[in-house]
C-alpha positions in Angstrom: 0.2 0.0 0.1 1.3 3.4 -1.1 -1.1 5.7 0.3 -2.2 5.4 3.9 -5.6 4.6 4.1 -6.3 6.8 7.2 -4.9 9.8 5.4 -7.3 9.1 2.4 -10.5 8.9 4.7 -9.6 12.0 6.0 -8.9 13.7 3.1 -12.2 12.4 1.3 -13.9 14.7 4.0 -12.0 17.9 2.5 -13.3 19.7 -0.2 -11.8 19.0 -3.7 -10.0 22.4 -3.8 -8.1 21.6 -0.4 -7.2 18.1 -1.5 -4.2 19.1 -3.7 -2.5 20.4 -0.5 -2.4 16.9 1.3 0.6 14.5 1.5 -1.0 11.8 -0.9 -2.1 14.2 -3.3 1.6 14.9 -3.9 2.5 11.4 -3.8 -0.2 11.3 -6.9 1.1 14.1 -8.5 4.6 12.8 -8.4 3.5 9.2 -9.9 1.6 11.0 -12.6 4.7 13.2 -13.7 7.0 10.0 -13.2 4.7 7.9 -15.4 4.0 10.6 -17.7 7.4 12.1 -18.5 10.3 9.9 -17.1 8.8 6.4 -18.0 7.7 7.6 -21.3 10.8 9.4 -22.3 12.9 6.0 -21.4 10.4 4.0 -23.4 9.2 1.9 -20.5 5.7 2.2 -21.9 4.7 -0.9 -19.8 5.8 0.6 -16.7 4.2 4.0 -17.2 1.0 1.9 -18.0 0.9 0.1 -14.8 1.3 3.6 -13.1 -1.7 5.0 -15.2 -3.7 2.0 -14.2 -2.8 2.2 -10.7 -3.5 5.8 -10.5 -7.0 5.4 -12.4 -8.1 2.4 -10.4 -7.0 2.4 -7.0 -7.8 6.1 -6.3 -10.3 8.7 -6.9 -10.0 11.3 -4.4 -6.8 13.1 -5.8 -6.1 14.8 -9.2 -9.8 14.1 -10.5 -8.7 16.8 -13.4 -6.1 14.6 -14.4 -7.9 11.3 -15.1 -8.9 12.3 -18.5 -5.1 13.0 -19.4 -4.3 9.5 -18.0 -6.8 7.5 -19.8 -6.0 9.2 -23.1 -2.1 8.5 -22.4 -2.9 4.8 -21.3 -4.7 4.4 -24.4 -2.1 6.0 -26.8 0.6 4.0 -24.9 -1.4 0.8 -25.7 -2.6 1.6 -29.1 0.8 3.1 -30.5 3.4 1.9 -28.5 2.5 -1.4 -27.4 0.4 -2.3 -30.6 -2.7 -3.4 -28.3 -5.6 -1.8 -30.0 -8.3 -3.9 -28.3 -7.2 -2.8 -24.9 -6.9 0.9 -26.1 -10.5 0.9 -27.1 -11.5 -0.7 -23.9 -9.8 2.0 -21.9 -11.3 4.8 -24.1 -14.8 3.4 -23.6 -14.2 3.1 -19.8 -12.8 6.9 -19.7 -15.9 8.0 -21.7 -18.1 6.0 -19.4 -16.4 7.8 -16.2 -19.0 10.9 -16.5 -18.3 11.6 -12.8 -14.6 12.3 -13.0 -13.8 13.1 -16.8 -14.9 16.7 -17.5 -16.5 17.6 -21.2 -13.1 18.5 -22.4 -11.5 15.5 -21.3 -14.4 13.3 -23.0 -13.8 15.3 -26.1 -10.4 14.4 -26.2 -11.1 10.5 -25.6 -13.9 11.0 -28.3 -11.6 12.5 -30.9 -9.0 9.4 -30.1 -11.6 7.0 -30.5 -12.5 8.5 -33.8 -8.7 8.2 -35.0 -9.2 4.7 -34.3 -12.3 4.1 -36.3 -10.6 6.0 -39.1 -7.7 3.2 -39.4 -8.2 0.6 -41.7 -5.9 -1.8 -40.2 -8.3 -2.3 -36.8 -11.1 -3.6 -39.1 -8.8 -6.8 -39.6 -8.7 -7.4 -36.0 -12.0 -9.5 -35.1 -12.6 -8.2 -31.8 -12.6 -4.8 -32.9 -14.4 -4.6 -36.2 -17.4 -5.5 -34.5 -17.2 -2.7 -32.0 -15.8 -0.1 -34.3 -18.6 -0.8 -37.0 -21.4 -0.8 -34.3 -20.0 2.6 -33.1 -19.9 4.2 -36.3 -23.6 2.8 -37.1 -24.7 4.0 -33.8 -22.8 7.4 -33.5 -25.1 9.1 -31.3 -24.1 6.1 -28.4 -20.6 7.7 -27.8 -21.2 11.3 -27.5 -18.1 13.6 -25.9 -21.0 15.9 -24.2 -24.5 16.0 -23.9 -26.7 17.4 -26.7 -27.7 20.5 -24.9 -24.9 21.3 -22.7 -23.9 24.5 -24.4 -25.8 27.3 -25.2 -25.2 30.3 -27.3 -24.3 33.5 -25.7 -26.0 36.5 -26.8 -24.6 39.3 -28.5 -24.7 42.9 -28.2 -23.6 45.1 -31.1 -22.4 48.4 -30.2 -22.1 51.2 -32.7 -20.3 54.4 -32.3 -18.1 57.0 -34.3 -15.0 58.5 -34.1 -15.0 62.4 -33.5 
């Protein structure tokens, strides 16, 4: 156990904006930076993915804003570097389903990565992916990055004037 469970329970009682000042939050931030920067630059993608999976699975208290980046990095490593697109697709679906922690901008990034996977022809040769990709293309409304009516257009005001 890396993080102290008693501290996690205490930190969960704190408001989200104060959690970043706790010891466990600093530890999670260091692990995130280590996985995101150091291990990937050293091309140790398996180890980086283990850390990203740990951060996503074992804690939901700290750095909730970074969860979308972790999902995206995990999927990118699986797809591009480790050549495991079936697992990458599952990670993207899981990230899109995590509406509690992954905000709209993060969901949009995950959805765009999923669209890139749909456009890759070689994935249609993989039996497990072919059915999922074709289904998601046919039923495009099933995976939406944001809800349909979340955005309203701001009112516009035109001001006319003249120079003297």
